[in-house]
C-alpha positions in Angstrom: 3.8 13.5 -25.1 1.0 14.4 -22.7 -1.5 12.6 -24.9 0.9 9.5 -24.8 0.9 9.7 -21.0 -2.9 10.1 -20.8 -3.2 7.0 -23.0 -0.8 5.2 -20.8 -2.9 6.1 -17.8 -6.1 4.8 -19.4 -4.4 1.5 -20.2 -3.4 1.2 -16.6 -6.9 1.9 -15.4 -8.0 -1.2 -17.3 -5.8 -3.4 -15.1 -6.8 -5.1 -12.0 -6.1 -4.1 -8.4 -2.6 -5.3 -7.5 -2.6 -8.1 -5.0 0.8 -9.2 -3.7 0.7 -12.9 -3.2 2.0 -13.0 0.4 1.5 -16.1 2.5 1.1 -13.9 5.5 -1.9 -12.1 3.9 -4.2 -14.5 5.7 -3.6 -12.4 8.8 -6.1 -9.8 9.8 -7.1 -7.5 6.9 -4.2 -8.8 4.8 -0.9 -7.3 3.6 -0.9 -3.6 4.5 0.1 -1.3 1.6 2.2 1.9 1.7 -0.1 4.9 1.2 2.4 6.9 -1.0 2.9 7.5 -4.7 5.6 6.1 -7.1 8.0 9.0 -6.3 7.7 8.2 -2.6 8.4 4.5 -3.2 11.7 5.4 -5.0 12.7 7.6 -2.0 12.4 4.8 0.5 8.6 5.6 1.1 9.5 8.9 2.8 6.9 11.6 2.5 5.5 13.0 5.7 8.0 15.9 5.9 9.1 15.9 2.3 7.0 18.3 0.2 7.2 18.6 -3.6 5.5 20.7 -6.2 5.8 18.0 -8.9 3.9 15.2 -7.3 0.9 14.5 -5.1 1.7 14.1 -1.4 -0.8 11.4 -0.2 1.0 10.8 3.1 0.6 14.3 4.6 -2.4 16.4 3.4 -0.8 19.6 4.7 1.9 19.4 2.0 -0.7 19.6 -0.8 -0.4 23.4 -0.6 2.8 23.0 -2.7 0.7 21.7 -5.6 0.4 24.9 -7.6 -0.2 22.8 -10.8 -3.0 20.5 -11.6 -1.4 17.2 -11.1 -2.6 13.8 -12.2 -0.7 10.6 -11.1 -1.3 7.0 -12.0 0.9 3.9 -11.7 1.1 0.1 -11.7 3.1 -2.3 -9.6 4.5 -5.8 -10.4 5.3 -7.9 -7.4 7.5 -11.0 -7.5 7.9 -13.2 -4.4 10.1 -16.2 -3.5 9.2 -18.3 -0.4 11.6 -20.4 1.7 11.3 -22.2 4.9 11.5 -25.7 6.4 10.7 -28.0 3.5 8.9 -25.1 1.8 9.8 -23.3 -1.4 7.9 -21.5 -4.1 7.4 -18.3 -6.0 4.5 -16.1 -7.2 4.1 -13.0 -9.4 1.2 -10.6 -9.5 0.5 -6.9 -10.5 -1.9 -4.3 -11.6 -3.2 -0.8 -10.8 -1.7 0.5 -7.6 -1.7 4.4 -7.7 -4.3 6.9 -8.8 -4.6 10.5 -7.7 -5.4 14.0 -8.8 -4.5 17.3 -7.0 -5.3 20.9 -8.0 -5.1 24.4 -6.4 -8.3 26.0 -5.4 -6.7 29.2 -4.0 -3.1 29.0 -5.3 -0.7 29.2 -2.4 -3.5 29.1 0.2 -5.7 26.0 -0.5 -5.1 22.9 -2.5 -7.2 19.8 -2.8 -6.8 16.2 -4.0 -8.7 12.9 -4.4 -7.8 9.4 -5.5 -7.7 5.7 -4.8 -5.0 3.6 -3.1 -5.3 0.0 -1.9 -5.2 -0.2 1.9 -4.7 -4.0 2.2 -4.4 -7.0 -0.1 -5.3 -10.7 0.4 -3.9 -13.2 -2.0 -2.6 -16.6 -0.8 -2.8 -20.3 -1.6 -1.3 -22.8 0.8 -1.4 -26.6 0.4 -0.7 -29.4 2.9 -1.2 -33.2 3.1 -0.6 -36.0 5.6 -1.8 -39.1 7.2 -4.5 -38.9 9.9 -3.1 -40.5 13.1 -5.2 -43.1 15.0 -7.0 -44.6 12.0 -6.9 -48.3 11.3 -6.4 -47.9 7.6 -4.2 -45.5 5.7 -6.4 -42.4 5.6 -5.0 -39.1 4.3 -6.1 -35.5 4.6 -5.4 -32.8 2.1 -5.9 -29.1 2.9 -6.1 -26.4 0.3 -6.4 -22.9 1.7 -7.0 -19.9 -0.5 -7.8 -16.2 0.1 -8.4 -13.1 -2.1 -9.7 -9.6 -1.9 -8.6 -6.6 0.2 -9.6 -3.1 1.2 -9.3 0.1 -0.8 -9.0 3.7 0.3 -10.9 6.4 -1.6 -9.6 9.7 -0.2 -10.4 13.4 -0.4 -7.7 15.6 1.1 -7.2 19.4 1.6 -4.2 21.5 2.5 -4.3 25.0 3.9 -1.7 27.7 4.6 -2.4 29.3 8.0 0.7 31.6 8.1 3.7 32.0 5.8 5.3 28.9 7.2 2.6 26.9 9.0 0.4 24.4 7.0 -2.5 22.3 8.1 -4.4 19.5 6.3 -7.1 17.0 6.6 -7.8 13.8 4.7 -11.2 12.1 4.7 -11.0 8.4 3.6 -13.8 6.0 2.7 -12.3 2.5 3.3 -14.2 -0.4 1.7 -13.8 -3.9 0.3 -14.3 -7.6 0.9 -12.2 -10.6 1.7 -13.0 -14.2 0.9 -11.3 -17.2 2.4 -11.8 -20.8 1.4 -10.4 -23.9 3.1 -11.1 -27.2 1.3 -10.4 -30.4 3.2 -10.3 -33.8 1.3 -10.2 -37.0 3.3 -9.8 -40.5 1.7 -7.7 -43.6 1.6 -7.4 -47.1 0.1 -10.6 -48.4 1.6 -12.2 -45.0 2.4 -14.1 -43.0 -0.3 -12.9 -39.5 -0.9 -14.9 -36.8 0.9 -14.6 -33.1 0.2 -15.8 -30.2 2.2 -15.1 -26.4 1.9 -15.4 -23.8 4.7 -16.0 -20.4 3.1 -15.8 -17.2 5.0 -16.8 -13.9 3.3 -16.2 -10.6 5.0 -17.1 -7.1 3.8 -16.1 -3.7 5.3 -16.9 0.0 4.8 -16.6 3.1 6.9 -15.1 6.6 7.1 -11.9 7.6 8.8 -9.8 10.8 9.1 -6.2 11.9 9.1 -4.9 15.3 10.1 -1.5 16.8 9.0 0.8 19.7 9.9 3.6 21.1 7.9 6.3 23.8 8.5 9.1 25.1 6.3 12.1 27.0 7.7 14.1 29.0 5.1 17.8 28.9 5.5 18.5 30.9 2.3 16.9 31.5 -1.0 17.5 27.9 -2.1 17.8 25.8 1.1 15.0 24.8 3.4 14.3 22.6 6.4 10.9 20.9 6.2 8.9 19.4 9.1 5.7 17.4 9.0 3.4 15.5 11.4 0.3 13.4 10.9 -2.3 12.0 13.3 -5.2 9.7 12.8 -7.4 8.6 15.7 -8.6 5.0 16.2 -11.8 4.6 14.1 -14.4 1.9 13.7 -14.6 -0.2 10.5 -18.1 -1.7 10.2 -18.2 -5.1 8.7 -20.2 -8.2 8.2 -19.3 -11.9 8.0 -20.8 -15.0 6.4 -19.6 -18.5 7.1 -20.8 -21.4 4.9 -20.1 -25.1 4.8 -20.0 -26.5 1.2 -20.1 -30.1 0.1 -17.9 -30.5 -3.0 -17.9 -33.3 -5.6 -14.6 -34.8 -6.8 -15.0 -32.8 -10.0 -15.0 -29.6 -8.0 -18.7 -28.8 -8.4 -20.6 -27.6 -5.4 -23.2 -30.1 -4.2 -24.8 -28.3 -1.3 -24.2 -25.0 0.5 -25.1 -24.9 4.2 -25.2 -21.5 6.0 -23.4 -21.7 9.3 -23.2 -18.2 10.7 -24.0 -14.6 9.8 -23.2 -11.5 11.8 -21.6 -8.2 12.2 -17.9 -7.6 12.7 -16.7 -5.1 15.3 -13.3 -4.0 14.0 -11.2 -0.9 14.7 -8.6 0.6 12.5 -5.5 1.7 14.5 -4.6 5.2 15.5 -1.6 6.5 13.7 1.1 9.1 14.6 3.9 10.1 12.4 6.7 12.6 12.1 8.9 13.6 9.1 11.8 15.8 8.4 13.8 16.8 5.3 16.7 19.0 4.3 16.2 20.4 0.8 18.1 22.5 -1.8 15.7 23.5 -4.5 16.2 21.7 -7.9 19.3 20.0 -6.5 18.8 17.4 -3.7 16.6 16.4 -0.7 17.4 14.2 2.3 14.5 13.1 4.6 13.2 10.5 7.1 9.9 9.5 8.5 8.9 7.7 11.8 5.4 6.2 12.2 3.6 4.3 14.9 0.3 2.4 14.6 -1.6 1.5 17.7 -2.8 -1.9 16.6 -2.7 -3.4 20.1 -5.8 -1.4 21.0 -7.5 -1.9 17.7 -8.5 -5.0 15.7 -11.1 -7.2 17.3 -11.5 -9.7 20.1 -10.7 -12.7 18.0 -7.1 -11.8 17.2 -4.3 -10.1 19.1 -2.0 -7.5 17.4 1.3 -5.8 18.2 1.7 -2.1 17.8 3.2 -1.3 14.4 6.3 0.8 13.9 7.9 2.1 10.7 11.1 4.0 10.0 12.1 5.2 6.5 15.1 7.2 5.2 15.5 8.5 1.6 17.1 11.0 -0.7 16.7 12.3 -4.2 18.9 14.5 -6.4 19.1 16.1 -9.8 22.6 16.2 -11.3 22.0 19.5 -13.2 18.5 20.9 -13.5 19.5 23.6 -15.9 21.5 21.5 -18.3 19.5 21.7 -21.5 22.0 19.6 -23.4 21.8 16.5 -21.2 18.5 14.8 -20.7 19.8 12.4 -18.0 21.3 15.3 -16.0 17.8 16.8 -15.7 16.3 13.6 -14.5 15.7 13.1 -10.7 17.2 10.0 -9.0 16.2 8.6 -5.6 17.1 5.9 -3.1 16.2 4.9 0.4 15.4 2.1 2.8 12.6 1.3 5.3 11.9 -1.0 8.2 8.4 -2.0 9.3 7.4 -3.9 12.4 4.1 -5.4 11.4 1.2 -5.8 13.8 0.7 -9.5 13.0 1.9 -12.2 15.3 2.8 -15.7 13.9 4.1 -18.5 16.1 4.3 -15.9 19.0 6.7 -13.8 16.9 6.2 -10.4 15.4 6.7 -10.1 11.6 9.2 -7.6 10.3 9.6 -6.2 6.8 12.8 -4.6 5.5 13.2 -2.9 2.1 15.8 -1.1 -0.1 14.4 1.3 -2.7 15.6 3.0 -5.9 13.8 5.3 -8.3 13.9 7.9 -11.1 11.6 10.6 -12.4 12.3 11.1 -16.1 11.1 14.5 -17.5 8.8 14.6 -20.5 6.8 17.5 -22.1 6.5 20.5 -19.8 6.7 19.6 -16.1 5.4 16.1 -16.5 7.4 12.9 -15.8 7.6 9.2 -16.2 8.2 7.8 -12.6 10.0 4.5 -12.1 10.8 2.7 -8.8 12.2 -0.6 -7.6 12.1 -2.2 -4.2 13.9 -5.3 -2.9 12.5 -6.5 0.4 12.4 -9.3 2.9 9.4 -10.3 5.0 9.6 -12.8 7.9 12.3 -15.4 8.3 13.0 -19.0 7.4 13.4 -20.3 11.0 11.3 -20.8 14.1 8.4 -22.2 12.0 8.1 -19.1 9.9 8.5 -18.6 6.1 10.8 -16.0 4.6 9.5 -14.0 1.6 12.1 -12.3 -0.6 10.3 -9.9 -2.9 10.9 -7.5 -5.8 8.6 -4.7 -6.7 8.7 -2.7 -9.9 6.6 0.4 -10.2 5.9 2.3 -13.4 4.0 5.6 -13.1 3.1 8.7 -15.0 2.7 12.3 -13.6 1.0 15.0 -15.7 1.5 18.6 -14.5 -0.4 21.4 -16.2 -2.4 24.5 -15.5 -5.9 23.2 -16.1 -9.2 25.1 -15.5 -7.4 28.5 -16.1 -9.0 30.7 -18.8 -6.5 31.9 -21.4 -5.7 35.6 -21.5 -4.5 35.4 -25.1 -5.7 33.1 -27.9 
């Protein structure tokens, strides 16, 4: 079964980076992605104060200390969106690799480490509009085709340490990199006016290091019941970037006739500071209930060309195992989860802040040893269909694999 899971992981690695086709991804760095694993998605995206020994905690590095196994996680995500607004409707589907991480103990119970890749933001949109140009003697029409693709990726290395019996600390170093390309093609023509096509192309690339610090604390109520607390902090950090703007003359066939450089320069952009707290009540091998609160100081970040609101996120979730010791029932040994989350996004459209609400469900199905097949589903709603905005109703399906084993340990007996 582990070989099957490893093969499944390799197949996923051949997939492309998932890019949710959100109309609002034209804003800023694009659609911002949750920085958790498939098991966190199923639990409402809770994770700051919810440790587990079976999966990698990418939300709070302090909780890595609970990874006493060598743990490998990988997963893909399929995103289906439906758009609605004033005289607007449509749908889009996309998907690909979304989760990849590996954690291992260096000094079991005292120091654990992990590394992996998670998408930070995704840009993927295509909007189309047409209309008559006012003030012209003849009937002259303008067609605009706007497209964007790309995004930023986080490559992280995290470490968790036990300072005392109950106090944990952690640090995560992240290299954020990627590029975003936006194209706006304008076509003008009419009955007595020849068609003229021009494309404005903007290409942005980013890369830099940033850091996140974590704390964890576990209070023992009895041998099986615990209260878990967690906190994370990330200071505002620069994100170095460069931008190129070009004007392109395009033939009616779509071929590029001439490329005219317009502007090149550096981008001064800041990633926001982040502060988060989490709490969970846990009964080992039975159930866990937790919540997270996060704030992102986007109003003091970004750049001078765009204004942002401070972001805020609230998540609540629970998981449970019907009967962990029932060897006669596979489904009673599976772990089930559910939760919901609310996110006030930093982006402002038509002088209104965007909000994102989601309801999540998940399951971790046991396979050979302590490994599992992780499934999650999210129904969400972004924006609204009034006040000049567009409502996106979306569905996300996550399929992941977790392999737990004691690797790199020399056998005492052959």
